[in-house]
C-alpha positions as CSV (number, residue, x, y, z in Angstrom):
1,M,314.1,87.1,241.0
2,S,311.3,84.6,240.2
3,T,312.3,81.1,239.1
4,I,310.2,78.5,237.4
5,T,309.8,76.8,240.8
6,D,308.0,79.8,242.2
7,V,305.2,79.5,239.7
8,P,302.2,77.2,240.5
9,R,302.1,74.0,238.5
10,G,300.4,74.4,235.1
11,E,301.1,78.2,235.0
12,F,303.9,79.9,233.1
13,L,305.6,83.3,233.3
14,E,305.1,85.8,230.5
15,G,307.3,85.0,227.5
16,E,307.7,81.4,228.5
17,I,306.4,78.6,226.3
18,E,304.4,75.6,227.6
19,P,306.4,72.4,227.3
20,Q,305.6,70.5,224.1
21,P,304.7,67.1,225.8
22,R,302.1,68.8,228.1
23,R,300.6,70.7,225.2
24,R,300.2,67.5,223.3
25,R,298.5,65.8,226.2
26,R,296.0,68.7,226.5
27,M,295.3,68.6,222.8
28,K,294.9,64.8,222.9
29,R,292.5,65.0,225.9
30,K,290.4,67.7,224.1
31,T,290.3,65.5,221.0
32,V,289.2,62.5,222.9
33,N,286.4,64.5,224.7
34,T,285.2,65.9,221.3
35,V,285.1,62.4,219.8
36,I,283.2,61.1,222.9
37,W,280.6,63.9,222.7
38,F,280.3,63.3,218.9
39,V,279.6,59.6,219.4
40,V,277.1,60.2,222.1
41,L,275.2,62.8,220.1
42,L,275.3,60.6,217.0
43,A,273.8,57.7,219.0
44,I,271.0,59.9,220.4
45,T,270.2,61.3,216.9
46,A,270.1,57.8,215.5
47,V,267.6,56.7,218.3
48,I,265.4,59.7,217.7
49,L,265.4,59.5,213.9
50,Y,265.1,55.7,213.6
51,P,261.2,55.7,213.7
52,L,261.1,58.3,210.9
53,V,263.7,56.3,208.8
54,W,261.7,53.1,209.5
55,L,258.5,54.8,208.3
56,V,260.1,56.0,205.1
57,F,261.5,52.5,204.2
58,S,258.2,50.8,205.2
59,T,256.2,52.8,202.7
60,F,257.9,50.6,200.0
61,K,257.1,47.3,201.8
62,P,254.3,45.1,200.5
63,S,251.5,44.5,203.1
64,S,252.5,40.9,203.2
65,E,256.0,41.7,204.6
66,F,254.6,43.5,207.7
67,G,255.1,41.1,210.6
68,Q,257.4,38.9,208.6
69,N,260.2,41.3,207.8
70,P,261.1,43.3,210.9
71,G,264.2,44.7,209.2
72,L,264.6,48.2,207.9
73,I,265.1,47.3,204.2
74,P,262.1,45.8,202.3
75,D,262.7,42.4,200.6
76,N,260.6,43.3,197.6
77,P,260.4,47.1,197.3
78,T,257.3,48.4,195.6
79,I,255.5,51.7,195.0
80,N,252.1,50.2,194.9
81,N,251.3,51.6,198.3
82,Y,251.6,55.1,197.0
83,L,249.6,54.3,193.9
84,K,246.8,52.7,196.0
85,V,246.8,55.7,198.3
86,F,246.5,58.3,195.5
87,E,243.5,56.5,194.2
88,G,241.7,57.3,197.4
89,I,239.5,55.1,199.5
90,G,235.7,54.6,199.9
91,G,235.1,56.8,196.9
92,T,236.9,59.8,198.4
93,P,240.1,61.0,196.8
94,L,243.2,61.6,198.8
95,W,243.3,65.3,198.1
96,R,239.9,65.7,199.8
97,F,241.4,64.5,203.1
98,F,244.3,66.9,202.7
99,A,241.9,69.8,201.9
100,N,239.8,69.0,204.9
101,S,242.8,69.0,207.2
102,L,244.2,72.1,205.7
103,F,241.0,74.0,206.1
104,I,240.6,73.1,209.7
105,A,244.2,73.9,210.5
106,V,244.2,77.3,208.8
107,M,240.9,78.3,210.4
108,A,242.3,77.1,213.8
109,V,245.4,79.2,213.3
110,I,243.4,82.3,212.4
111,G,241.0,81.9,215.3
112,T,243.8,81.2,217.8
113,L,245.9,84.2,216.9
114,A,243.0,86.6,216.7
115,S,241.3,85.6,220.0
116,S,244.5,84.9,222.0
117,A,246.1,88.2,221.0
118,L,243.1,90.2,222.0
119,A,242.7,88.3,225.3
120,A,246.4,88.7,226.1
121,Y,246.3,92.5,225.5
122,A,243.3,92.7,227.9
123,F,245.2,90.8,230.6
124,A,248.5,92.6,230.1
125,R,247.4,96.2,229.5
126,I,243.8,96.8,230.7
127,K,243.1,97.2,234.4
128,F,239.7,96.0,235.4
129,K,238.2,94.5,238.5
130,G,239.1,90.8,239.0
131,V,241.8,90.7,236.3
132,G,244.1,88.8,238.6
133,I,241.5,86.2,239.5
134,L,240.5,85.7,235.9
135,F,244.0,85.4,234.7
136,A,244.7,82.8,237.4
137,A,241.6,80.9,236.4
138,M,242.7,80.9,232.8
139,I,246.1,79.5,233.8
140,G,244.3,76.9,235.9
141,T,242.6,75.5,232.8
142,L,246.0,74.3,231.7
143,L,245.8,71.7,234.5
144,L,242.3,70.6,233.4
145,P,242.4,67.5,231.2
146,F,240.5,67.8,227.9
147,H,238.6,64.6,228.7
148,V,236.8,66.3,231.5
149,I,234.8,68.6,229.2
150,I,234.3,66.1,226.3
151,I,230.8,65.0,227.3
152,P,229.2,68.4,228.2
153,Q,230.8,70.0,225.2
154,Y,229.5,67.2,222.9
155,I,226.0,67.5,224.4
156,M,226.0,71.2,223.8
157,F,227.0,70.9,220.2
158,Q,224.6,68.1,219.7
159,K,221.7,70.2,220.9
160,L,222.8,73.0,218.5
161,E,222.7,70.4,215.7
162,L,226.3,71.1,214.8
163,I,227.5,67.4,214.9
164,D,229.1,66.3,211.6
165,T,230.3,69.8,210.9
166,Y,233.6,71.6,211.4
167,V,232.1,74.2,213.8
168,P,232.9,72.3,217.0
169,L,236.5,72.1,215.9
170,I,236.9,75.7,214.8
171,L,234.5,77.8,216.9
172,P,236.4,77.3,220.2
173,K,239.6,78.6,218.6
174,F,237.9,82.0,218.1
175,L,237.0,82.2,221.8
176,A,240.5,82.1,223.2
177,T,240.1,78.7,224.8
178,E,243.8,77.9,224.3
179,A,245.3,79.2,227.6
180,F,248.8,78.3,226.6
181,F,248.8,80.8,223.7
182,V,247.2,83.5,225.7
183,F,249.8,83.1,228.4
184,L,252.6,83.1,225.8
185,I,251.5,86.4,224.2
186,V,250.8,88.0,227.6
187,Q,254.5,87.5,228.5
188,F,255.6,89.2,225.3
189,I,253.2,92.1,225.8
190,R,254.4,92.6,229.4
191,N,258.0,93.0,228.1
192,I,257.0,95.9,225.9
193,P,257.5,99.3,227.7
194,R,254.3,101.0,228.8
195,D,255.8,104.4,227.7
196,M,254.8,103.6,224.2
197,D,251.2,103.1,225.2
198,E,251.1,106.3,227.2
199,A,252.6,108.3,224.4
200,A,250.0,107.0,222.0
201,R,247.2,107.6,224.6
202,I,248.4,111.3,224.9
203,D,248.0,111.6,221.1
204,G,244.4,110.4,221.5
205,A,244.7,106.7,220.6
206,G,242.4,104.2,222.2
207,H,242.9,100.6,223.1
208,L,242.2,99.3,219.6
209,R,244.5,101.8,218.0
210,I,247.3,101.0,220.5
211,F,246.8,97.3,220.0
212,F,246.8,97.3,216.2
213,S,249.4,100.0,215.6
214,I,251.9,99.4,218.5
215,I,251.4,96.1,220.2
216,L,250.6,93.8,217.3
217,P,253.7,94.6,215.2
218,L,256.0,94.1,218.3
219,I,254.6,90.7,219.2
220,K,255.1,89.1,215.8
221,P,257.6,86.5,217.2
222,A,255.0,85.3,219.7
223,L,252.3,85.2,217.0
224,I,254.5,83.2,214.7
225,T,255.4,80.8,217.5
226,S,251.7,80.4,218.4
227,A,250.8,79.8,214.7
228,I,253.3,77.0,214.3
229,F,252.1,75.2,217.4
230,A,248.4,75.7,216.6
231,F,248.9,74.4,213.0
232,I,250.8,71.3,214.1
233,W,248.4,70.5,217.0
234,T,245.3,70.9,214.8
235,W,246.8,69.0,211.9
236,N,247.6,66.0,214.2
237,D,244.4,66.2,216.1
238,F,242.6,62.8,216.1
239,L,240.1,62.8,219.0
240,G,238.3,66.0,218.1
241,P,237.4,65.0,214.5
242,L,236.7,61.5,215.7
243,L,234.0,62.8,218.0
244,Y,232.3,65.4,215.8
245,V,232.8,64.3,212.2
246,N,230.9,61.3,210.9
247,S,230.8,61.6,207.1
248,P,233.9,60.0,205.4
249,E,234.1,62.8,202.8
250,K,234.6,65.3,205.7
251,Y,237.4,63.3,207.4
252,P,240.7,65.0,207.9
253,L,243.9,63.0,207.4
254,P,244.3,61.5,210.9
255,I,240.7,60.1,210.7
256,A,241.2,58.9,207.1
257,L,244.1,56.7,208.3
258,K,241.7,54.4,210.1
259,L,239.9,53.7,206.9
260,Y,242.9,51.6,205.9
261,N,242.6,49.5,209.1
262,D,239.2,47.9,209.5
263,A,238.7,45.6,212.4
264,T,236.1,43.6,210.4
265,S,238.5,43.0,207.4
266,T,242.1,42.8,206.5
267,S,244.2,45.9,207.3
268,D,246.3,47.4,204.6
269,Y,249.5,48.2,206.5
270,G,251.4,49.3,203.4
271,A,248.8,51.9,202.5
272,T,248.6,53.0,206.1
273,V,252.3,53.8,206.4
274,A,252.2,55.5,203.0
275,V,249.4,57.8,204.1
276,S,251.2,58.4,207.4
277,M,254.3,59.5,205.5
278,L,252.3,61.9,203.2
279,A,250.5,63.3,206.2
280,L,253.8,64.0,207.9
281,L,255.3,65.9,204.9
282,P,253.2,69.2,205.4
283,I,254.2,69.3,209.1
284,L,257.8,68.7,208.2
285,I,257.9,71.4,205.5
286,F,255.9,73.8,207.7
287,F,258.4,73.4,210.6
288,I,261.5,73.7,208.3
289,V,260.2,76.9,206.8
290,F,259.2,78.6,210.0
291,Q,261.8,77.1,212.5
292,R,263.9,80.2,212.5
293,F,260.8,82.2,213.6
294,L,260.2,79.7,216.3
295,V,263.8,80.1,217.6
296,D,263.5,83.9,217.4
297,G,260.3,83.7,219.4
298,V,261.8,81.7,222.1
299,A,265.0,83.8,222.1
300,T,263.3,87.1,222.4
301,Q,261.2,85.9,225.3
302,G,264.0,86.7,227.7
303,L,264.5,90.3,226.5
304,K,263.2,93.1,228.7
305,G,262.5,96.7,227.7
């Protein structure tokens, strides 16, 4: 007959009840661990969100307080920064900068999705000579810094007389130059069973019909993920418009920010942070609306078959 001494410490026979003091110690230890994790996560969240909170409160600071009031709360709150920003600068209204950024971002998303999806289908489904070498070369471009091709690319567009236009910013997007998105979509297409392609090919479908009728609907998570990143990266792009756009009325928002900070005159820090906050809102709204698609895209990446 088994006795309580035959059972290893911490284990109990069926029907026996764990002693009340030990149960309380376990519950107390679990509560302490939960509180510690909550405090740690709260501290990390506060560190991450502090710059955003500082930006929001700083939009209500007069320019004279910058450098004198390092605190979070403004001494003399004002909305003059927003009023000044909505009036525009240099004769160009604020909505023009928003429209320019939106046009470039939307065209970049369309070009990126169209070209990357077609290139990814070719790498994943079409067998041609040198496909492995070309795919490896494309992946290798991810290691190539953008600064390496700035000068030759600028000279090329200058000879084509395309400087001070949006063509240098948009045209490369339609040529599948973003290897990251091509690679992402290739991985999704490779997870789709080839039996579906073969069944469609037996019915007489060609590559275009297979791509548009079968592959394209199934890679929607990858397309949405690519669209989110393409929009955010293009909206926040500063170097590209700085190189190719010269006319103030054609400036996107990142370049318009520098109009409020002139090295030859007094910088308006209040207006600068106000424009920064307004420029951040579309990105924040876009991410909140489409974040579930981003999560779905990442989650389905690991599925097979």
